[in-house]
C-alpha positions in Angstrom: -1.5 0.6 29.2 -4.5 -0.7 27.2 -7.3 1.7 26.4 -10.6 0.9 27.9 -13.8 2.4 26.4 -17.2 2.5 28.0 -20.5 3.7 26.5 -24.2 3.3 27.1 -24.2 0.3 24.7 -21.5 -1.6 26.5 -22.9 -4.5 28.5 -21.4 -6.5 31.4 -20.3 -9.5 29.3 -18.4 -7.2 26.9 -16.5 -5.6 29.8 -15.6 -9.0 31.2 -14.3 -10.1 27.8 -12.2 -7.0 27.4 -10.7 -7.5 30.9 -9.9 -11.1 30.0 -8.2 -10.0 26.8 -6.2 -7.3 28.5 -4.9 -9.8 31.1 -3.7 -12.1 28.4 -1.1 -9.6 27.3 -1.5 -9.5 23.5 1.8 -9.3 21.6 1.0 -8.0 18.2 3.3 -8.3 15.1 2.7 -6.3 12.0 3.5 -7.9 8.7 3.3 -6.4 5.2 5.0 -6.8 1.8 7.5 -4.8 -0.1 4.9 -3.0 -2.2 4.0 -0.8 0.8 6.9 1.6 -0.2 7.5 2.8 3.3 11.0 4.0 4.2 13.5 1.4 5.6 14.1 3.6 8.6 10.3 3.5 9.5 10.2 -0.2 9.0 13.2 -0.9 11.2 12.2 1.6 13.9 8.7 0.3 14.3 9.5 -3.5 14.0 7.4 -4.0 10.9 8.1 -7.3 9.1 8.2 -7.2 5.3 7.8 -10.0 2.9 9.6 -9.1 -0.4 8.1 -9.8 -3.7 10.4 -11.1 -6.4 11.8 -9.5 -9.6 12.6 -12.1 -12.2 14.9 -11.7 -15.2 15.9 -14.7 -17.3 18.1 -16.9 -15.0 18.1 -14.4 -12.1 15.7 -13.7 -9.3 15.9 -10.6 -7.1 14.2 -9.7 -3.8 12.3 -6.5 -4.0 14.2 -3.6 -2.4 16.8 -6.0 -0.9 18.7 -7.2 -3.9 17.6 -4.6 -6.4 16.5 -1.0 -6.4 13.9 0.8 -8.7 16.4 2.7 -10.8 18.2 -0.5 -11.8 15.0 -1.7 -13.5 14.2 1.6 -15.3 17.7 1.8 -16.7 17.1 -1.5 -18.6 13.6 -0.6 -19.9 12.2 -0.9 -22.5 14.7 -3.4 -23.8 14.3 -5.7 -20.7 11.1 -5.9 -18.8 11.2 -8.4 -16.0 8.4 -10.4 -14.4 7.3 -10.2 -10.8 6.2 -13.0 -8.5 4.8 -13.4 -5.0 6.7 -14.4 -1.8 6.9 -18.2 -1.5 4.7 -20.1 0.8 7.7 -21.5 2.7 9.2 -18.1 3.5 5.8 -16.8 4.7 5.4 -19.8 7.0 9.0 -19.3 8.2 8.3 -15.7 9.1 5.1 -16.6 11.0 6.8 -19.4 12.8 9.7 -17.2 13.8 7.3 -14.6 15.2 5.4 -17.3 17.2 8.8 -18.4 18.6 9.5 -14.8 19.6 6.4 -14.8 21.7 4.0 -13.0 19.5 0.4 -14.3 19.7 -1.3 -12.0 17.2 -0.3 -11.1 13.7 -1.9 -8.4 11.5 -0.7 -9.1 7.9 -1.6 -6.5 5.3 -0.9 -6.8 1.6 -1.2 -5.4 -1.9 -4.6 -5.6 -3.4 -5.8 -9.1 -4.2 -7.2 -7.6 -7.5 -3.6 -6.9 -8.6 -1.6 -9.7 -7.0 -2.1 -13.2 -5.5 0.1 -12.3 -2.6 -2.7 -11.9 -0.1 -4.1 -15.4 -1.1 -0.8 -17.2 -0.5 -0.4 -15.4 2.9 -3.9 -16.6 3.9 -2.9 -20.1 2.9 0.2 -19.9 5.1 -1.8 -18.4 8.0 -4.1 -21.4 8.0 -1.2 -23.7 8.6 0.0 -21.9 11.8 -1.6 -23.0 15.0 -1.9 -21.5 18.4 -1.8 -17.9 17.4 -4.3 -15.5 15.8 -3.4 -14.3 12.3 -5.6 -11.7 10.5 -4.7 -11.4 6.8 -6.0 -8.2 5.3 -6.4 -7.3 1.6 -5.6 -3.6 1.5 -7.4 -3.2 -1.9 -4.5 -0.7 -2.5 -0.8 -0.6 -3.3 2.3 1.4 -2.7 1.8 4.1 -0.1 -1.9 3.4 0.0 -0.9 0.1 1.7 1.7 2.1 3.5 -1.0 4.2 5.1 -2.5 1.2 6.7 0.8 -0.1 8.0 1.5 3.3 9.5 -1.9 3.4 11.1 -1.6 -0.1 12.6 1.8 0.9 14.1 0.3 4.0 15.7 -2.7 2.0 17.1 -0.4 -0.6 18.5 1.7 2.0 20.2 -1.4 3.6 21.7 -2.3 0.3 23.3 -5.4 -0.7 21.4 -6.5 -4.3 21.5 -5.9 -6.5 18.4 -9.6 -6.7 17.4 -9.9 -2.9 17.7 -6.9 -2.4 15.5 -8.3 -4.7 12.8 -11.6 -2.9 12.9 -10.1 0.5 12.6 -7.7 -0.6 9.8 -10.7 -2.0 7.8 -12.6 1.2 8.2 -9.5 3.2 7.1 -9.0 0.9 4.1 -12.4 1.8 2.7 -11.6 5.5 2.9 -8.2 5.6 1.2 -8.0 7.1 -2.3 -5.2 6.5 -4.8 -4.8 8.3 -8.1 -1.9 8.1 -10.6 -0.8 8.9 -14.1 1.8 6.9 -16.1 3.9 8.1 -18.9 2.8 5.3 -21.1 0.1 2.6 -20.8 2.4 0.0 -22.4 3.7 -1.4 -19.1 0.3 -1.7 -17.5 -1.0 -3.4 -20.7 1.9 -5.9 -20.8 1.4 -6.7 -17.1 -2.2 -7.5 -17.7 -3.4 -4.6 -15.6 -5.2 -2.6 -18.3 -7.0 -3.7 -21.5 -5.1 -4.0 -24.7 -7.5 -1.9 -26.8 -7.7 0.9 -24.2 -3.9 0.9 -24.0 -3.5 1.1 -27.8 -6.1 3.8 -28.3 -4.7 5.8 -25.4 -1.2 5.9 -26.9 -2.4 6.8 -30.3 -4.5 9.7 -29.1 -2.0 10.9 -26.4 -4.7 10.2 -23.8 -3.3 10.0 -20.3 -5.9 8.4 -18.0 -5.9 9.2 -14.4 -6.0 5.7 -12.8 -7.6 4.8 -9.5 -8.5 1.6 -7.7 -12.1 0.4 -7.3 -13.8 -1.4 -4.4 -12.6 -4.8 -5.8 -9.0 -3.5 -5.6 -8.6 -3.3 -9.4 -7.4 -0.5 -11.6 -9.9 1.6 -13.4 -9.8 4.8 -15.4 -11.1 7.6 -13.2 -10.7 10.3 -15.8 -9.3 10.8 -19.2 -7.2 13.8 -20.1 -5.2 14.5 -23.3 -1.5 15.3 -22.6 0.9 14.7 -19.8 0.9 18.1 -18.3 -2.9 18.5 -18.2 -3.3 15.0 -16.7 -1.1 15.9 -13.8 -2.9 19.2 -13.3 -6.3 17.4 -13.3 -5.0 14.8 -10.8 -4.1 17.7 -8.5 -7.6 19.1 -8.8 -9.2 15.7 -8.1 -7.0 15.3 -5.0 -7.8 18.8 -3.8 -11.5 17.9 -3.8 -10.9 14.8 -1.7 -8.8 16.7 0.9 -11.0 19.8 1.1 -11.7 20.8 4.7 -10.6 17.4 6.0 -7.8 16.1 8.1 -5.7 13.8 6.0 -2.5 12.0 5.5 -1.0 12.6 2.1 1.3 10.6 -0.1 3.0 11.6 -3.3 5.0 8.9 -5.2 6.9 8.6 -8.5 8.9 6.2 -10.6 12.2 7.1 -12.2 14.4 10.2 -11.8 12.7 12.1 -14.6 9.3 12.0 -12.8 10.7 13.2 -9.5 10.6 16.9 -10.5 6.9 16.5 -11.6 6.1 14.8 -8.4 7.7 17.5 -6.4 5.6 20.1 -8.2 2.4 18.0 -7.4 3.4 17.8 -3.8 4.0 21.5 -3.5 0.6 22.3 -5.1 -1.2 20.0 -2.6 0.7 21.3 0.4 -0.3 24.8 -0.5 -4.0 23.9 -0.5 -5.2 26.3 2.2 -8.4 24.4 3.0 -6.6 21.1 3.8 -5.4 19.9 7.2 -2.5 17.7 6.2 -1.2 15.7 9.2 1.5 13.6 7.7 3.2 13.6 4.3 4.7 10.5 2.7 7.0 10.9 -0.2 9.1 8.6 -2.3 9.8 6.4 -5.3 7.7 3.3 -5.8 9.5 0.0 -5.4 10.8 -2.3 -8.1 7.8 -4.7 -8.2 5.5 -1.8 -8.7 7.8 -0.1 -11.1 7.8 -3.2 -13.4 4.1 -2.7 -14.1 4.1 1.2 -14.1 7.4 1.8 -15.9 9.3 5.0 -15.5 7.2 8.2 -15.4 4.5 7.4 -12.8 3.3 10.2 -10.6 0.7 9.3 -8.0 -1.2 10.7 -5.0 -2.6 8.8 -2.0 -5.1 10.3 0.5 -6.1 8.9 3.9 -8.7 10.7 6.0 -7.6 10.9 9.7 -10.0 10.2 12.6 
């Protein structure tokens, strides 16, 4: 059953358009990429289609979370640091064509920030070559479970019977409200991946500065705060997150990279869950995937916050 909304600003032509859309029977597919870091069970249960990024070692290519798991990468670091690459144009078009053949006439495709990867651009290129179906490609301006939040929300809205345009509008609004903060053990991997400046990375390591990193409106990393020492940086990140969730209804994500960071991430999660002034609706937890881990290295602990309507 589709939801129908009326208000004093709704005119007759809008009502006619809505009725026409409802009778067309929208079939909506949700597509994302492997950086969303959602659990496989959720993806399979909710019919989410995932395009895997690639992990490239000399002479060997792996599909993110299909052929390789995060810990396999960390065990080889720092001696071997692989490269990452986007899904291929051909495989994206193959997925979109398959969905079209299965009877879907709408696709919402949400991807890692365009400020960090070219994935969203190549997906847009593929979408332009598929005719007779509506494809909306969305730059999440986020990554990991920040992107996962949007996928989860799109699934819930589709289940609730919202129309495609309504889902897109609500996802865009939610995208602008999501906050992501993280701390890495060393800035070296971000620097080598071109995600943070060489000078900043060098100075940070020399002075034991552990910046709390966030993502700006352009979807790029920036230093939100600088703290000296690992323990203090994690404590400061918790305090920053508490300010954003104070007296709000939110979904919360805590993620980590590598087994050594898991205990620290658990401690961060418990501190946030014990925040009395927060109304936490859903909690997401897990290790970031291989393609994210390549650039973060082992030792990342991060927090994602999504306000709930």
